[in-house]
KOLBA-625384 format. One record per residue: residue in three letters; x, y, z of N, C-alpha, C, O, CB in turn. Coordinates in steps of 0.02 Angstrom, whole numbers, plus 50000, padded with zeros to 5 digits. Glycine has a CB too. Layout:
BEGIN
AlaXYZXYZXYZXYZXYZ...
***
This chain:
BEGIN
Unk525585158349273525155156949330524415157249310524015153149330525295161849387Unk524255162249270523565162949247523355156849206522785154649209523475169349206Unk523835154249167523675148449126523515142449171523055138649157524265146749079Unk523915141649225523805136049271523115136649303522745131749309524345135949325Unk522955142749325522305143849357521725142249310521215139649331522255151149382Unk521805143849247521275142549199521225135249180520695132749161521385146749136Unk521795131649186521795124649167521515120149222521215114949209522505122449149Unk521625122249286521425118049343520685116149340520535110249349521565121749408Unk520215120749329519505118649326519375113649270518965109049278519055124649317Unk519715114549213519615109949157519865102949176519535097949161519975112549094Unk520455102749208520735096349229520275093049281520155087049279521435097249258Unk520025097149327519565094449378518945091449347518715086149368519375099849427Unk518665094949296518065092349263518235085849225517825081249223517785097549215Unk518835085649195519035079649160519125073749207518905068149191519675080949123Unk519445074949265519535069649314518855067149339518755061149346519965072049373Unk518395071849353517735069849376517375065749323517055060749338517325076049394Unk517425067949259517095064249205517385057249199517025052649180517175068049139Unk518025056449214518335049849211518155045549271518065039549265519095050449206Unk518105048749330517965045049391517265042249393517155036949422518085049549450Unk516785045649362516095043349365516025036449333515765031949365515635048349331Unk516235035549269516175028749241516595023549277516395017849283516355028749168Unk517195025649301517605020949338517265018849403517285013049422518295024149353Unk516955023649436516585022049497516005017449484515865012849523516335028349530Unk515645018549428515085014249410515325007049396515005002249416514715017049350Unk515885006549361516164999849347516374996449411516274990449419516765000449299Unk516675000249458516904997349522516304994649562516334989149589517285002549563Unk515774998649565515174996349603514884990149571514684985549606514655001949605Unk514854989949504514594984049471515024977949485514764972449494514544985249396Unk515684978749486516134973149498516044970149567516024964049574516864975349489Unk515994974449618515954971849686515264968749700515184964949747516104977349736Unk514764970549659514094967649669513934962249618513374959849614513564973149665Unk514444960349580514324955449526514144948549553513794944749520514944954949482Unk514374946949613514244940349641513524939549666513314933949680514724938949697Unk513154945149672512464944749696512004942749639512114944349581512244951549725Unk511474938949657510974936949608510534942849590510524947949624510554931049634Unk510164942049535509694947349515509154948449568508934954149579509374945649448Unk508934943049601508444943749654508724947849712508364952049741508214936949679Unk509344946749730509664950449784509754957749765509664962249806510334947349803Unk509944959049703510024965949680509354969649682509304975249707510324966249609Unk508834966549654508184969649654507924970749726507634975849741507684965449615Unk508044965749769507854966449839508224972149873507934975649915507974960049876Unk508854973149855509244978649883508954985449863508934990049903509984978249861Unk508724985949800508424992249778507784993749817507694999349841508264991949702Unk507354988749825506744989749864506904991549936506564995749966506304983449862Unk507424988349964507614989750033507874996850041507705000250090508154984850056Unk508274999249994508525006049997507955011049994507965016050030509015007349939Unk507455009849951506885014349947506525014650015506365020050039506395012149892Unk506405008850045506025008550107506405011750165506125015950201505855001350124Unk507035009850174507425012650230507555020150220507545023950269508085008850238Unk507665022150159507755029250146507135033250163507185038650193507955030450074Unk506555030750143505935034250158505815034650233505595039850258505345030650124Unk505975029150270505875029250342506355034150376506145037750421505985022250371Unk506985034350356507465038850387507305046150374507405050350418508175037250362Unk507065047650314506875054550299506305056750345506305062350370506655055250225Unk505815052250356505255053850400505495054550472505305059350506504715048350396Unk505915049950495506155050150564506575056450578506605058750635506565043950580Unk506885059150526507275065150536506895071550527507165076950536507845065150490Unk506255071050509505855077050498505575079750564505385075850608505275075650449Unk505555086350572505355089350637504605090350643504375096050646505705096050646Unk504225085050644503505085750649503285084850721503575080950758503145080750602Unk502765088450739502455087850805501715086850794501335091650790502605094250851Unk501505080650789500815079250768500305081150820499745083250802500745072050751Unk500475080550883499995082350934499815089750932499225091450927500255080651002Unk500305094050935500195101150933499925103350865499475107550861500845104950948Unk500205100350811499985102150744499245100550734498885104350702500405098650692Unk499035094950762498325093050754497865098050788497315099350765498215085950781Unk498105100850845497675105450882497595112150846497065115250848497945106650952Unk498125114250811498085120750778497885119950704497775124850669498755124450783Unk497845113650681497595112350614498065114250559497835115750504496965115850605Unk498715114150571499185116150519499735111050510500285112650488499495122850535Unk499585104650526500115099650520500315098750447499895098850402499885092950551Unk500955097750436501225096850369501145089550351501365085150387501965099150365Unk500825088250294500655081350276501225077850241501185071750233500055081350232Unk501735081250221502285077950186502945080650211503015086750222502225078850110Unk503435076250220504085078550243504465082150188505005084750201504485072650269Unk504195082350127504535085850074504575093350088505015096750063504185084650008Unk504105095950128504075103050138504605105650186504685111650194503405104950164Unk504955101250218505475103550264505775097750301505545092050294505185108550313Unk506285099050339506595093750376507215096150412507485101450395506775087950331Unk507435092450461508035094150497508645092550454508585089650401508075090450564Unk509225094550479509845092950444509935085450438510185082950387510445096150479Unk509735081750490509775074550487509335071650432509545067250395509585071450555Unk508725074250426508275071950374508555073450305508525069250261507585075250382Unk508815079450296509095081450231509705077150214509775074850157509295088850232Unk510135076050264510725071950252510535064750235510815061750189511185072050314Unk510065061950273509855055050260509565054450190509705049550154509335052750312Unk509165059250170508875059050103509405059350049509365055550000508395064750094Unk509895063650057510425064250006510855058050003511035055849948510855070350020Unk511015055150061511435049150062511085043350028511375039849987511625047250134Unk510445042250045510085036650016509935037949943509925033149903509455035350054Unk509795044149924509715045749853510345043849814510315040749761509555053149843Unk510925045849842511565044549809511705037149803511895034749750512135047949846Unk511595033549858511725026349857511255022749808511475018549769511645023449927Unk510615024449812510125021049770510235022449696510255017849655509425023149790Unk510315028749679510415030649609511095028049585511155025849528510375038249600Unk511605028349628512265025849608512255018349593512535016149543512765027249663Unk511935014449636511885007249624511535005849558511795002049516511505003849682Unk510955008749549510565007449488510925009949426510915006549374509865010749492Unk511255015749430511625018349373512205013849355512345012849296511875025449387Unk512555011049405513115006649391512885000349356513214997949309513485004849456Unk512324997449377512064991449345511804992949275511884988849230511514988349388Unk511494998749266511275000749199511875001749153511864999549095510865007049203Unk512385005049179512985006349139513304999749117513494998949059513505010649179Unk513354995049164513654988549148513224984749098513494981449053513744984449211Unk512564985149105512124981549058512174984448988512184980648939511394981949082Unk512214990948982512294994148916512974992548886513044991948826512195001648921Unk513474991948929514144990448906514184983448877514494982248826514654991348962Unk513864978748913513894971748890513414970448833513554966348789513734967048948Unk512834973848833512334973248780512184965948762512344963848707512554977048719Unk511884962248808511714955248792511194955048736510724958948735511454951548854Unk511284950448690510814949948633510284944748648510424939548678511204948148568Unk509674946148626509124941448634508764940848567508484945748543508624943848691Unk508764935048537508484934348470507744935948466507504938448415508594927548444Unk507364934648519506644935748517506434942248551505844943748553506284930048548Unk506904945948579506734952148613506464950948682506354945248703506244955948573Unk506374956448719506124956048787505374957448787505164962848767506494961048833Unk504964952648808504234953748807504014959148856503454961648850503874947248823Unk504434960948905504254966148953504454973048929504344977948965504584964649020Unk504724973648869504954980148844504404985348841504544991248856505254979248776Unk503774983648822503244988748822503154992148889502994998048892502594985648801Unk503264988448944503224991549010503744997049018503595002549040503314986249065Unk504364995449000504905000249007504785006248962504875011948984505574997048991Unk504605005048900504495010548853503935015148877503995021248873504325007848783Unk503395012248902502825016348923502985020548984502785026448987502215012048937Unk503345017749033503495021649093504015027049077503965032549104503745017149149Unk504505025549035504995030649016504675036148974504855042048980505585027448978Unk504205034248931503835039348893503465044048939503475050148929503345035948844Unk503155041248990502795045349038503265049949077503145055949082502395040949087Unk503805047049104504245050949147504635056249108504665062049129504735046349183Unk504935054349053505335059149015504905064048977505075069948971505795055448966Unk504335061648950503885066248915503615071548961503555077448942503315062348884Unk503435069549022503205074449072503745079549088503605085449092502975070849135Unk504355077149099504915081649117505055086549061505175092449075505535077549133Unk505045084348999505185088848942504635094048936504775099948925505245084848877Unk504005091948942503455096648939503485101948993503355107848980502795093048943Unk503665099949054503725104749109504315109449098504285115249119503815101049175Unk504835107049066505435111249056505345116449002505645121849007506025106849039Unk504945115048951504915119548894504225122548880504185127648846505155115948834Unk503695119548904503035122048885502595124448941502065127348927502685116948848Unk502775123349004502335125049060502325132449075502745136249049502545121149122Unk501855134549116501795141649134502405143949173502635149649164501165142849176Unk502675139649215503285141149253503805135749235503905130949272503145141249331Unk504135136649177504595131449154505155129949204505465134549231504895133449086Unk505275123649215505815121749261506005114549247505605110549223505595122649335Unk506625113049263506865106249257507325104849316507715109149336507245105049189Unk507265098949344507695096949399508005090149384507685085749355507305096749465Unk508625089449404508975083049394508625077349431508725071549415509705083649416Unk508215079049480507855073849518507365070049473507165064449490507475076949576Unk507175073049417506725069549371507055063449338506715059349308506475074249318Unk507725062949345508085057149318508105051349367508255045649348508785059149298Unk507955052649430508045047549482507605041449470507855035849467507885050549550Unk506955042549462506495036849456506635032849392506625026649395505775039249457Unk506755036049334506935032049275507555027749286507575022049263507045036549215Unk508055030349321508665026449334508505020549380508745014949368509205030849366Unk508105021749432507935016349479507515010949445507645004949452507565019149540Unk507005013049407506585008049373506995004449319506884998449307505975011449341Unk507455007949287507895004649239508344999549274508464994149247508315009749202Unk508595001349333509004996649372508614990449392508894984949394509285000049433Unk507974991249406507554985449422507414981349359507424975149361506894987749454Unk507284984749305507094981349243507624976549218507464971249192506934986449190Unk508254978349226508794974149199508944968049242509344963849223509424978149190Unk508624967449300508714961449342508264956049315507774954049347508564962949418Unk508424953649256507974949349218507894942349247507424938849229508214948749147Unk508334940349292508284933649322508004933849394508024928849429508954930249323Unk507754939649415507474940149482506844935849487506454935449440507304947549499Unk506764932649544506204928049556505614931849587505694934849640506414922149601Unk505024931649555504454935349581504274933649653504134938249692503854934149538Unk504274927349672504094925449740504624927849790504454929649846504004917949746Unk505254927849770505784930449813505674937949824505764940449880506484929149783Unk505494941549771505354948749777504754949949822504744954749861505244951849708Unk504234945749815503644946549858503834945549931503574949049975503094941549838Unk504274940849945504484939750014504874945650041504784947650099504904933350020Unk505304948650000505684954550022505204960350037505264963550089506194956649967Unk504734961549991504264966950001503824965750062503654970450098503824967849938Unk503634959450074503234957950132503614959250196503344961950245503004950550131Unk504254957450197504674958750256504744966250268504694968550325505374955650247Unk504844970150215504894977350222504244980350249504254984750292505084980650155Unk503684978050222503034980650246502924978950319502654982950357502464977850204Unk503124972850340503044971050411503514975150455503314977150509503184963550420Unk504124976450433504574980650471504284987650481504354990650534505264981150437Unk503964990150429503634996750435503084996550488503035001150528503344998850367Unk502684991250487502134990750535502394990050606502164993550651501684984750518Unk502884985650616503164984750684503494991150708503384993250765503674978850684Unk503914994150665504255000350685503755005950699503875009950744504745002550629Unk503205006250663502705011450674502365010650742502255015550777502175011350618Unk502195004450761501895003350826502385004850882502195007750933501634996150832Unk503015002850874503525004350925503635011850930503705014550984504185000850908Unk503655015150872503755022350870503175025950905503275031050938503815024850797Unk502575023150898501985026150930502035025751006501765030051041501345022750907Unk502375020651031502465019951104503045024251128502985027451181502585012651122Unk503595024351091504205027951112504135035451102504295039351147504815025251075Unk503895037551043503825044651027503135046050999503065047350940504365046950977Unk502625045751042501945046651016501825053550985501405054250941501445045651072Unk502205058551006502115065250977502335065450904502105069850867502515070351017Unk502765060850883502995060550814502645055350773502685055450711503735059350813Unk502295050750805501985045150769501225045250769500915041850728502225038650798Unk500915049050815500185049050821499915056050813500145060750846499975046050888Unk499435056850769499075063150765498515062950816498065058850812498795064450693Unk498545067450864498025067750916498005074650947498515078050950498155062350971Unk497435076750970496795073050968496515072650898496585077250858496285076451015Unk496205066950883495915065850817495205063350825495085058550862496345060850775Unk494735066550791494035064650795493935058350753493875058650692493565070450771Unk493915052750787493935046350753493235043650740492765045050776494325041350793Unk493185039650687492565035950674492535029550716492005026450720492515034250600Unk493095027650746493115021750788492995023950860493405027750887493795017950781Unk492465021850891492315024150960492885022551007493175017051006491665020850985Unk493045027451049493565026551100494265027851076494735027351115493525019751127Unk494355029351013495025030450985495095037850969494695040650932495145026150921Unk495605041050997495695048250986496355049850951496605055450958495655051851053Unk496615045150915497245046350879497235043150811496805039050795497845043750920Unk497725045050771497815042350704498555040750695498985044850710497565047350649Unk498695034750670499385032450666499725034650602499505033150547499405024750671Unk500275038450611500715040050555501315035250553501545033250500500975047450561Unk501545033350613502115028850618502735031650587502895037450596501945022450586Unk503095027450550503725029550518503595031650445504075032550407504235023950520Unk502955032450426502795034950360502645042450364502575045250418502195031150329Unk502605045550305502495052750304501805054850324501695060650344502635055250237Unk501325050250319500625052050335500235045650348500425040250326500305056250278Unk499675046450383499245040650395498985037650330498855031650326498665042550440Unk498905041850279498675039450214499205035450177499055032450126498445045150172Unk499815035450203500335030850178500395024750223500565019350199501015034450173Unk500255025650287500285020150335499765014750319499915008850318500195022650407Unk499145016950306498615012150291498765007750231498695001650235497965015950279Unk498955010650174499125006450116499715001850127499724996450099499265010850057Unk500205003950167500774999450180500544993350220500764987750207501325003250219Unk500104994350269499824988650306499414984150260499444978050265499394991150366Unk499034987350216498634983450168499094979650120498934974050100498164988050129Unk499654982650101500134979250058500384972850091500434967650059500734983850041Unk500534973250157500764967250192500224961850190500374955950177500944968850264Unk499604963650202499064958750203498984955350135498854949350131498404962050224Unk499064959250081499034956350014499594951350003499484945849977499064961849961Unk500204953250023500774948950012500744942850058500984937450039501424952750024Unk500454943650117500374937950162499884932850131499974926850137500114940250231Unk499374935350099498904930950065499254927350007499144921449995498294934850039Unk499684931049971500014928149913500564923149932500614917849903500314933749870Unk500964925049982501504920650005501434919950081501734923850118502224923549985Unk501064915050104500934914450176501574913250216502034909850193500444908750189Unk501594916050276502154915050322502084908250356501584904850348502194920750374Unk502594906450393502554900350433502004901050485501844906650506503244898850468Unk501714895550504501114895650546501204899550611500754903150632500894888650561Unk501774898750644501894902150708501924909650701501754913250748502534899550739Unk502124912050643502204919250632501604922450598501514928550599502824920650592Unk501184918250567500674921050523500174925550559500094931350540500294915350489Unk499854922950610499324926850643499594932750684499274938050682498914922450688Unk500144932150720500424938150752500584943650702500464949550716501044936450791Unk500864941750644501014946750594500384949850565500364955950553501434943750538Unk499874945850554499244948450528498924953250578498654958450558498754942650512Unk498954951550642498674956050693499034962750695498724967950702498704952650763Unk499704962550689500094968750688499884973050628499774979050634500844967150685Unk499844969850569499664973650508498944976350513498824982050493499734969150446Unk498484972250538497794974550545497744980350595497344984950585497344968850568Unk498144980150648498144985650696498364992150663498054997350672498614984050756Unk498904991850624499134997750588498615000050537498505006050529499804996450553Unk498294995250504497784996850454497205000650485496945005450456497544990450420Unk496994998450544496425001750578496635008350610496275013350604496134997150631Unk497215008350644497435014350680497605020050632497545025850651498025012750723Unk497805018550571497965023850524497335027650504497365033650488498295020950461Unk496765024350506496115027450491496115031050424495845036550417495935032450546Unk496415027750375496395030250306495765027650273495705021650258497035028150267Unk495295032150261494655029950232494755026950163494415022150144494165035850228Unk495215029850124495345027050058495615019950064495415015550025495845031450019Unk496075018750111496355012050121495815007250145495805001450124496935012250172Unk495365009550188494825005150211494385003050153494234997050144494405008750265Unk494185007850112493755006250054494125001550006493824996849979493535012650018Unk494765002949995495164998649951495224991649979495194986749942495855001649939Unk495304991150045495344984650077494724980450066494764974450055495474985350151Unk494144983650070493514980150057493484977549986493304971849973492904984650072Unk493674981849939493664979949868494144974149855493964969249822493844985949823Unk494754974749881495244969449870495034962949904495134957449878495934971649897Unk494734963549964494494957549998493964953949958493974947749953494214959350066Unk493504957649929492984954649888493274951349826493064945949806492464959849868Unk493774954649796494094951749737494464945249754494454940449716494574956749705Unk494804945249812495154939249833494664933549845494784927849824495574940549896Unk494114935049878493604929949891493304927349826493204921349818493044932749937Unk493174931949780492914929949715493404925449678493224920349650492754936149672Unk494044927449680494564923349646494614916449678494654911449642495254926849651Unk494594916149744494664909649778494054905249766494124899249757494764910749852Unk493464908349766492844904449758492754902049687492624896049675492244908549779Unk492824906549639492724904749569493254899849547493134895549504492744911049524Unk493854900349576494404895949555494454889549595494984886449594495034899549559Unk493924887549630493984881549672494094875249630494414870549653493354880749715Unk493834875249568493964869449526494694869349504494944864249480493504869449466Unk495034875049512495744875349493496194875549555496764877749552495874881549450Unk495944873049610496354872749670496134877349724496434877349778497064874149653Unk495594881449713495354885949765495014882149821494854876249813494884890949735Unk494904885449877494614882249935493964885749952493974891449976495104882249996Unk493394882449939492744885649949492614887150023492344892350040492184881349921Unk492814882550067492714883650139493104889650164492854893650203492914877350179Unk493734890150141494134895950160493834902350134493834907450169494854895150135Unk493564902250074493244908150045492634910150086492524916150099493044906949972Unk492234905250106491644906750147491844909750214491514914350238491234900450158Unk492384907150244492624909850307492854917050299492694921350340493194905550335Unk493234918350246493464925250233492884929950222492874935550246493944925350173Unk492384927550184491794931650171491424933250235491194938850245491324928150121Unk491364928250279491024929250343491394934350386491094938750416490964922650381Unk492064933750389492474938450428492404945450401492334950250439493204936250428Unk492424946150334492394952750303491734956150318491724961850343492494952150227Unk491184952750303490534955950313490344956350387489964960750407490004952250274Unk490614951750427490514952450499490854958650525490584962150568490784946250535Unk491454960050500491804966150520491444972350498491394977250536492504966150492Unk491174972250437490794978050412490164979050454489964984750468490614977050338Unk489844973550474489244974150516489414977050584489044981150611488904967250524Unk489994975050611490214977750676490344985250671490164989050716490844974150700Unk490644987350617490774994550606490114998250600490035003650628491214995650543Unk489634995450563488994998750554488634999550620488335004750634488554994850505Unk488654994250663488334994650728488674999950772488345003750807488354987750763Unk489335000150769489705005150809489525012250788489465016650829490465003950803Unk489445013150721489295019850697488595022150718488455028150718489345020050621Unk488155017450736487495019250760487535023250824487075027050841487075013050770Unk488075022350861488155025850925488545032350917488685035750967488505021250975Unk488705034050856489085040250843488605045450816488195044050772489675039050793Unk488645051450842488235056950818488525059550753488905064350752488185062750872Unk488345056250696488645058050633488455065050611488865068650581488445053050579Unk487825067050625487625073750606488045079050641488305083650609486895074850622Unk488115078350707488535083050744489265082550725489625087550724488465081850818Unk489475076450708490175075450688490325079350624490825082750620490325067850678Unk489875078650574489985082150511489925089650520490275093450486489495079750458Unk489495091850565489415098950576490045101850608490255107450592488805100350621Unk490355097950654490965100450687491565099950642492055103550652491085096550751Unk491545095450592492125094250551491935094950477491735090050445492425087250565Unk491995100950452491805102250383492275098950333492125098550274491795109750370Unk492865096350358493315093050311493005086950279493235084750226493955091150347Unk492485084050310492175078250280491735080150221491665076250174491755074450331Unk491455086150221491055088450164491505091350110491275092150053490545093550186Unk492125092950126492595095450076493155090450063493675092150036492895102050099Unk493035084050083493545078750075494205080850106494725080650074493645077150000Unk494165082850170494745085050210495115090650174495735090750171495225079150223Unk494745095350146495045101150114495295099850043495575104250012495615103450154Unk495185093750017495455092149951495105096149896495415097749845495385084849937Unk494465097649905494105101249852494425108049839494435110349782493365102049870Unk494675111349891495015117749882495655116849842495815120849798495165121049950Unk496025111549858496645110149821496495108649748496855110849703497025104249854Unk495965104749736495785103149667495585109449628495765110249570495215097949665Unk495205113849661494985119949627495575124249607495605126749551494505123949672Unk496045125249653496625129349638497045126249583497285129649538497055130349702Unk497135119649587497545116249537497225116649468497565117849418497645108849556Unk496565115749464496225116049400496235123149372496245124049311495505113549407Unk496215128249416496275135149392496955136149358497005139549307496195140049451Unk497485133349388498155133849358498175130149291498495132349244498695131149405Unk497835124349288497835120649225497485124549170497715124449112497485113849235Unk496935127949186496575131649135496995137349105496875139449049495925134549164Unk497485139749143497925144949116498405142249063498635146049020498325148149173Unk498545135749066498975132649015498745125349007499055120849035499735132949036Unk498205124348969497905117548966498375112348936498315106448952497275117848926Unk498825114248892499235109348857499795106748901499905100648905499525112448793Unk500175111248934500755109148973500705110549048501145108449085501365112548946Unk500185113949070500085114949141500545120149173500885123849138500175108549176Unk500545120249239500925125149278501665123649278502075128249271500675125449349Unk501855117349286502555115449290502695111449353502255110249394502995121649288Unk503325109349359503525105049415503475108549482503465105149534504225102549405Unk503435115149483503395118849546502695119249576502595122649627503635125749535Unk502215115749546501545115749574501535112849644501775107349655501065111849528Unk501265116649691501215114849761501895114049795501965110449845500835108449768Unk502415117549768503035117949806502965123349860502425126149868503645119449760Unk503485124849895503435129449953503215136349931502785139349964504105129949989Unk503495139049877503295145649854502565145849833502215150749847503735147849796Unk502335140649800501645140349778501175140149837500655143549838501525134149733Unk501345136249888500915135849947500885142449985500365144450010501165130349994Unk501455145849989501465152350023501025157349986500675161350017502185155050028Unk501035157049920500625161649881499885160949897499525165949900500745160549806Unk499655154749907498955153449921498815152749996498245151450016498715147349885Unk499335153450037499265152850109498975146050129498555145550174498825158450137Unk499205140850094499015133950110499665130150122499975127650076498575130550052Unk499865129850186500525127150202500535119650212501075116650216500785130550262Unk499955116450218499935109450237499955104650178500035098650188499325108150278Unk499885107150116499805102650059500415102950014500625108349992499175104450018Unk500715097050001501275096649955501075093949888501505092749845501825092449985Unk500425092849877500175090049815499435091549810499135094149858500305082349810Unk499125089949753498415091249744497975085849774497365086549774498265091949670Unk498265080549800497895074949830497415071649782496865069449801497525077449891Unk497605071349720497285067249669497775066949611497985072149585496575070249647Unk497955060849591498475060249541498285063349475498705066449442498645052949531Unk497665062649455497455065049390497405072749390497585075949341496785061949369Unk497155075549444497135082849451497855085549455498005090549423496735084949513Unk498285082249494498975084349500499325084249432499675088949414499335079749549Unk499225078949393499545078449328499295083749280499685086849244499435071549298Unk498635084949279498365090249237498665096949257498855100949214497605090449242Unk498705098249323498945104649346499675105949330499855111449309498845105249419Unk500095100949339500815102049330501055100449260501575102949239501195097949379Unk500685096149222500935093949156500415094849101500575093449043501135086849159Unk499815097049117499315098249066499055092049032499145086449057499595102849015Unk498735093048975498455087448938498995082748912498875076748904498035090048880Unk499575085448898500125081248874500325076248928500365070148915500745085548854Unk500445078648989500625074149044500065069449061500185063649078500815078149104Unk499445071849057498865067649073498815061849023498685056149043498215071849071Unk498925063248958498895057948908499465052948918499375046948909498935061048837Unk500055055448936500625050948948500505046449009500675040549008501265055048958Unk500205049349061500025045249120499515039949102499585034149123499755049749176Unk499015041749064498485037049046498765031249005498575025449015497935040549008Unk499225032848957499485027348917499895022448959499895016448945499925030148860Unk500235024949011500605020449055500135016249097500255010249105501075024449100Unk499605019349123499115015549162498765010349120498605004849145498605020249193Unk498635011849057498315006949012498775000949001498544995249002498145010148944Unk499425002248992499904996748983499934992449046499934986349042500604999448965Unk499964995749104499964991949167499334987749174499364981949192500024996749227Unk498764990749159498124987149165498114981149118497874975749137497534991749150Unk498364981949057498364976449008498764970549035498524964849033498654978848941Unk499374971849059499794966349084499504963349148499554957349159500504968849096Unk499214967549191498914964949253498324960349238498264954949268498694970649298Unk497894962349192497324958149174497554951749140497254946449150496844962049128Unk498084952249101498364946249070498594941349122498474935349116498944948149023Unk498934943849174499164939349228498584936549268498604930749289499644943049274Unk498064940649279497484938249317497144932449281496904927749313496984943949329Unk497124932749215496824927249176497254920949181497004915449168496734929349103Unk497884921749198498334916049205498404913849277498924911149297499014917749175Unk497884915049317497864912849388498404916249429498674913149476497944905349392Unk498574922449413499064926249451498774933149466498944937949431499754926749413Unk498334933749516497974940049527498374945349565498144951049569497354938649564Unk498954943749594499304948549636499464955149599499334960449627499944945549662Unk499744955049538499874961449504499244965749496499274971849505500184960249436Unk498684962649480498064966449473497844969549539497624975249541497504962049446Unk497914965749594497734968449660498194974249679497964979249707497774962849713Unk498834973649665499304979149678499134985249636499154990849660500034976849664Unk498954984049573498764989549529498144993149555498114999249554498644986949458Unk497654989349579497044992449607497224996449670496945001849680496514987049624Unk497674993849711497894997449771498205004149752498055009249783498384993249811Unk498635004149701498955010349679498445015049647498445021049660499525008849629Unk498005012249606497505016349572497025019549622496815025249613497105012049522Unk496845015849675496415018649726496755024549762496425029449778496215013249778Unk497405023849773497775029449804497775035549759497825041249783498485027249820Unk497725034549693497725040149647497115044649656497115050349635497755037749575Unk496585041949688495975045849699496085051249751495845056849744495405041349719Unk496455049649804496545054349859497255056749868497385061249908496305051249923Unk497735053749832498435055749836498715056349766498355055449716498845050749879Unk499365057749762499705058049697500315053449700500875055949702499905065349678Unk500205046849700500755042149710501195041049649501715037849654500495035649732Unk501005043749590501395042649529501795048749509501985049449451500925040649472Unk501915053249556502325059049540503025056949520503275051849542502365063849600Unk503335060949476503945058849443504585060349482505125058649459503985061949376Unk504535063649540505155065549575505175063049647505665064349682505225073149575Unk504665059449669504655056949738505025050249740504715045049729503925056249765Unk505675050349756506085044249753506035040249818505825034549817506815046049739Unk506235043249874506205039749938505505040449966505365044550009506735042749989Unk505055036249940504355037049954504025030149954504215025849915504005041749902Unk503545029149999503205022650004502805021149942502725015349923502755022550065Unk502555026449909502175025349847502625022449793502415018149755501855031849823Unk503255024649790503725021949740503875014649755503985010749709504365026049738Unk503895012749819504025005749836503485001349805503634996149777504045004849913Unk502855003349811502314999349782502354999449705502264994249673501625002149805Unk502485005249678502535005949605503105001549578503024998049529502645013349585Unk503685001949611504264998049589504134990649595504324986749551504894999949630Unk503794988549648503634981449657503174979049602503294973749573503314980349726Unk502654982849587502184981049534502544980749467502454975949428501594985949530Unk502954985749452503314986149388503764980049379503774976949326503734992549385Unk504134978249432504604972749426504244966049424504434961649385505094972849485Unk503734965149465503354958849463503044957649395503064952049369502814958849517Unk502764962849365502474962149299502994960149247502894955649207502124968549278Unk503564963649249504094962149201504324954949207504414951449157504694966949211Unk504414952649269504664945849279504144940549262504314935349234504884944949351Unk503514941849276502994937049259502914936449183502814930949156502324939049291Unk502954942149148502904941949075503494938149046503404934348998502874949149046Unk504084939149073504664935449049504594927949064504754923749022505304938049082Unk504344926349124504234919349140503714916149095503774910249077504024918649212Unk503214920049076502704917549030503014915748963502844910548934502144922749020Unk503464919848938503794918348875504224911948880504244907948834504234924148853Unk504554911048937504964905048946504534898748947504734893648919505364905549012Unk503944899148978503484893348977503244891848907503184885948888502894894549024Unk503104897048868502874896048800503424892748758503294888348717502664902648768Unk504044894948769504594891948732504674884548749504854880448707505244895648747Unk504544882948813504604875948834504004871748816503994865748827504724875648909Unk503484874948787502894871248767502454869248825502084864348820503084865248730Unk502484872948882502084871348941501464875648944501484881348923502504872249005Unk500894873048971500294877148979500404882349034500644880849088499684872748997Unk500224888549019500394894149064500014893749130500314893749183500244900649030Unk499354893349126498954893849187499104888149235499164889249295498204893849170Unk499154882049210499274876349254499954876949287500024875049345499214869849216Unk500454879349252501124880149281501124885249337501454884349388501634882049227Unk500764890849327500734895949379500344893549439500544894949496500414902349351Unk499804889849429499424887249486499854882249525499814881949586498774883849463Unk500254878349489500684873549522501194877149566501324875049622501034869049472Unk501484882649540501964886449580501634889349642501934889549696502284892049539Unk501004891849634500644894649691500504889249743500564890549803499984897849668Unk500314883149721500174877749767500794875849807500754874449867499914871649729Unk501374875749773502004874349808502144879549861502364877949916502584874049758Unk502024885949844502134891349892501704890549954501944891450010502004898149860Unk501064888849944500604888250001500784882050043500744882250104499884887849976Unk500964876550009501114870450046501734871050088501804867650139501184864649999Unk502204875450067502824876450105502774882150154503264884050185503394877750058Unk502164884750163502064890150211502454896350194502684900050237502264887850279Unk502514897650129502854903750107503594902850099503934907550077502724909250154Unk503874897150116504594896050107504694893150038504674887050029504884891250163Unk504794897349990504814895349920505544895349896505904900249907504384899949876Unk505754889949866506444889349845506554892249775507134893549757506654882249846Unk506044893249737506124896049671505534900249654504984899149679506224890649618Unk505644905149610505094909549592504794907749526504324911149503505334916549590
***
């Protein structure tokens, strides 16, 4: 009997070890009929819906929290059983799907005589993610390792192997997801304003006393998601009947979120788009449209400036010291940098700004340092900081390369993510069901596919820039209904 009892756990482990690869093969088989574009779109959809469900299941009360000044800015710090269950289910589904496709790709091992031109992207991001995890596990002040650090590499790997995914099809999927977020956030604000609106909120917009969180974890995530839709709408225009209503919805979310970083980023991106359209008029740009956009942009800025003339800014800043401390961020940066100085090479570890860390400093509202570079220094030291920089350099190189080939969207997305790095930490290695990962995954996949498409054009002996401009012209002429990417 004792022998049986001792054998049962071993048999159970063996059965589990056998079931995992069999399950991965089964998932790959049933999804084999889907195209690479559909698979990649499914991954982006799982990230978006998972992030929304986690937020909807979190027990936040923004109205009361705003009055006492202790609102939790991230749902990572807690959640109801529904939120926890939704997160685990979507984590399992997302990681399982991507792992099955990765397993099948490694099993088949397709050969390519010239190699994959997008491989530097994959190598650089895996170097950053795995290098950071190893440093935190063995060299940090509070060494720790979590299996969650494998999630993002698996998901990005699952996206990377969808080598036939069409960039314009992916842009349309991402645009639809961003619009669903905007529509759901406005509906949520009407149905459950206590969960979707932070109020009372001292607004810079006269007559507005709230800030829109919607179905995102924070207003600073809502603003960039609305801006993402506007970028994608510019890149792949909708049909005429839907275009302006959708733009109005996205602009409403963009303004109501009152994310100052998103507003500043929107101005920068708007100027870059106008510059691209104007300078490229000999290559198909429209000077009249550029002039109209420029007029709208600076007219809007003038309207904001006039409105601010009626606001008592001196009294406003005196009543709200968070503006002189960047909404309390300077305190978070100081504490994080103090932890980094204790271990400059590897930092504090993955537990930086977790629940125990926040309790120690009696700062319950912050789940991060609210600056990607400070966060990386604090949790991963100079090693993690160098790994992050090398990945950003690779992204910048490929984005600039695409911009020179009349394809500015990756560069604009990169600037949007980089701007968020100033006030948030969107490149953290364990935030899977997160709106920041949706943008990161979209940029990563679009770059990989454009670089691959560039190689195919070179093999065919076609001029790169003219071919890309022709594809863009087709997209605009069809009102965003593009049959091929």
